[in-house]
N, C-alpha and C positions, 0 to 999 in steps of 0.2 A: 678795497675790496676787486679793481681790473684785474687782481694776479687773481685770487678764488675764480671770476669767472672762465677766466683762460683757461683752471688747470679744471674747468668741472666741465667742458669741452668735452665733445664728443671729437674724438682724433681721427682720422681716416690714416693718415703719417703710419700711427701703429699699425692699420690694419697691410697697411704696405709694408711697412720694415717685416711683419709674418710672413705673410704672405714670398716677401724676397727671401728671408729664411728656412721656409718647409722645402721650396723649390729648389735652393743650391742643397739642402741638406737629401732629399729625392735622388737628383743626381748622382750620388754616390753612394747611393744603398742598390743593390741587386731587387730587380723586380720579376714576382710570379709567381706561381701556386707548386707545393711541391707533391707529387704526384706517385703512392707507390703501387706495385706490380707483382704479383705470382709469379717465380716461375720455378718450375720442378720443387716446388712450396716452400721457394725461400721469397724473402719479401726484397726487392732491391726499392730505390729511390728514384725519382729526377725530379728535376724542373722545368715547369714548363711555363710558357713568355712568350707573348707577344713580337718578332722582331718587322713592322711594318708591317704587308697585307699577312703573313703567316703568321704560324705556332709552330718554336722551334723549343725542342726540348734536349737537356743537356744530362747522362749520366752523374746521379750523386755518390754509391754508392748504397751498400748494405745499413750505413747507420748516417743519419742526418745531423752535419756539424751544430755546436750548439752555437756556433755566430752566425751560420746562415737560419737558424731558426730565431735568432732574434734579432738579425737585420730586416726579413722581414714582416716582423709582426712590429719592428718598428717603418716601417714603410706602411705596413695599415691604417696605423696611428696617425702617423700625418696625411695622408691621404683625406683618412676624413674629419683632419684636423683643416687639412686646408680649402675643402667645401664648406666650413662653418668660416674662415676668413673670409674667401669670396662672397660669400652669402651676405656679411653685416658692408664688406664693400658696396656691393649691390643697394642693398637699404639704402646709405649713407648714400648713393651717387641718385639714388632714385626721390628722396628725399622732398616735396615740396613745400609743404608747408611752413611755417612761419614757428622757430621755435620757440617758447616761453623761458621768459629769462627766470628763475627760480632760486641766480642768488638772493637778489635785495629781500625778499617777505623773509628766508629762511636768515639772512646778516639781523634783521629787526627782529626776532625771536632772542639769536643769541645775545645781539646786543640789552636788551630788557634785561636777559635772563642775565647778562655778566651786574647789570648796573642794580640790579634784585638782590644781587648776593647769594642765587642759587648754586652756583657751584661752589660756592664752599657748603651748602646745607647735602650736598650728593648727589645729586644731578646729572646725569651724564648723555651728552648725546652715542645710538650705538645705531648699529645697521650700517647700510650703506651708506650714510652720509660721514659717517665717523670716519668711511673708507677715504672719503673723497676727502676730507680734514685730513686723513692722511701726508694722502700724494700732493699736498700741498706744504706742509710743514717737515715734513719726512722726506730722506733719502731715497723715495721710490721709486722703483720704473712705472711708466705711466704705464697705465690701465684702462681705457676711454670704460667710460659706467655711468650709466642713467639713472636714475631714481624721482620718485616724485613723491615718496615718502619720508618729512622726516619721524624717527625714533628716538623720547627723549623715557630715558631709563628714571623712575622716581624712587628715592628710595625708602624703604622702609626699616623703623617708622620714620617719620620726617622729624625733622630738630631743627628747621627755620623759623624764621618769622613769619608769618601771615602771610597769602599772597593769593590773588585772584588769578588765577593763570587764565583760567575762561575769558576775562575779562577782558583782559590784554590779548588772547588772539583775537577778540571782536570790534576792540579797538582800530586792531589793524588790519579788519575786514574779514576774519573768518567767521564760518558760521558752523553750530555744533550742531552733533550728531552722534546715534547712536548705537553701539551695536548689540547682535539680538542677545548678548549676554549682561546691558549694561551698561556696558563699560565707553566713555567716551573720546570720541575725536573729533577735529575740526580740519576743514577742506577751505581754500583760498589762495589766490596769487597762484593756481597752477599745481600746488604742493597739499598734501593731507599728513597731518599731525597727529603725531598715534601718542598715546603714553600707557609704559608698562611699568611693572612693581611685578617683586619675586612672591611667588604663589607662598599661603599661608601653609604654615606648619599640618595643618588639618585639612588642608586641602579644602577650606569650606568654600560653598559659593552662594550669593552673586558676588564681583566685582566687592570690593568695600570701596568709600564714598569717602576721602581724603577731606574732611570740609575746610582745614588750616587753608587746602590749594585750591577748594571747589573745583575740587577733579577728581571721574572717577576711575583709574587707569588696570587695562587690563591685566590679570593676573599671571603671571609664564613663568615654569619653573628654569632649573639652570641660568638660572643670572648671581647666584653668588660673586663668579672665578671676577665677573666687572667690575660689578662693585667691591670687589678685593683688592684688586691691581689697577689703578686708573691715577693717567697723565692731565693739566693743564696744557694746552696748548694757543698759544696768544694770534689774534685772525688777525689783528690790525688794531690803531689807538681805538681802546676803550670796550674790546670786544672779545670774549676770551671762551672757551668752550673744555669743559670736562670729559673728559673719552678717557676707554678703557687702554691701558697698553695694549702697546699692537702684540705683544706675544701670546696676553690675554684673548686678545684681539682672535688670535690667528685660530687658540687653543679651542677657543667656542667655536667660531666656522667651521673647523672639522670635526669637532662632534656634534653638531647642529647636523652635518650633512649626512650624518649615515641614519639619523632621526625617520621613521616614517612621515611627523610630517610635514615633514620638509625637503617629503621628494620633487616637489614643485623646483627648487632654487637651489640643489642639492648641488647644480654646476655653479653655477653664479658663487655658492657658498665656498666653497672646492679654489675657484679663481684667485677670490682675494685671498685667502686664505696663504695662497702656494705666492702671490704678488707681500706678501707681508712675510711671508718664510724669506725672500730674498735679503731684505733690510735687515732682518733678524740673525740670519746669516753673517752676515755684515760686517755687521755692529756688536762689540767685543762686550760692553755691560747688556743690548738684546737681549745678546748670546745666555749671558748667567740667567739673566732677570727670567730666558723660557726656561732654559731646565731647572729655575730653583719651584715657578709654577708647577713643570711636568712636575719635578719628584712629590708633590702634595693632592695631585691628583690620584681619583681612586683607579681600580682595578680597569672597569667599566668602560671608563673612559678613555685611559689609552687605546681600548682593544680598538676601542672605535675610531679615534684619532689615525690612530695607527692603517685601519684600514679605510680612511676614506685618502689619504696619501698612498693607498695604493694605487685605489682609485684615479687619482691625479693621474698616473702615467698617462691612462688613458686620456683623458681629459686634456691635456696639458703635455706632447709631446716635446715639443720643445723645452721643458722648461725640466726635462726629464733630471740631470743634472743635480738640479738645488734639492728637485723633490727626493732622493736617494739619498741626499746629505741628512735634509729633513728625518727620513725615515733610518740613518746612523745616528743622526742623534737622540733621538727622542725613541731610545730601547726601554 
């Protein structure tokens, strides 16, 4: 349990390392802006940059070298990322309130689900808590991520034995609430527990109550890939969790990042996917799994996933080499 708590804590060292890597790379890159000048009907290009209190201008020529253009674009991406990293460090340093430990209520839920064989019935942990569990049990680069939402995927049709999930959560001190569409969620212990299931083929509403579980999960599209390819992680003595395979998680996040309804979570989705991508590229079995899942995706999914990876080059300039390898792999 202590290991899991350590893995889930915010890590200022991560951001300090990011700051160090960015500033070291910036020191090697040219700086300034390219300015065109038309003389006698011919366009000439100059590089203007500040050196101390004055502005210098260097002549480039009639054409802009491709490597100079790429280096200046990389500098622009890195400077934007440096601002985000330093803002994260500022927030970490200024934080005064005592953090709520979310680990214990989550472990209590996962332990109860293990004892009642809900993983065998097809339940899964998805979303950001899934990513946090990957970091604990797989050789992923650490990326500090906080979340207060525990998202539980409920299989449809449910084929397990009846289990009153609401009663379990209420025994653990959670309160039941309803979304506007009639689906349920629970709050307690500093977290929000939400249940989702795949949308019915006919798209009918409202969400359907599952009497065997005493739950009304929210119905969402595009969950099939998560249900079709899952793994089970051992979290500790008597506690396990079923989660999507890292490759399924990666592809799903990159696809969702291009959906209009996920606009507010786009950057978070892309960052989690790229860190999973680092693992998929270095572990051969996971690379094989990724290519297998990729081959079965619709053309629309592939287009949106590659579009997210292109956007990732702006969001995560330090991981550009990994992103380019993913783009090469997922053709």
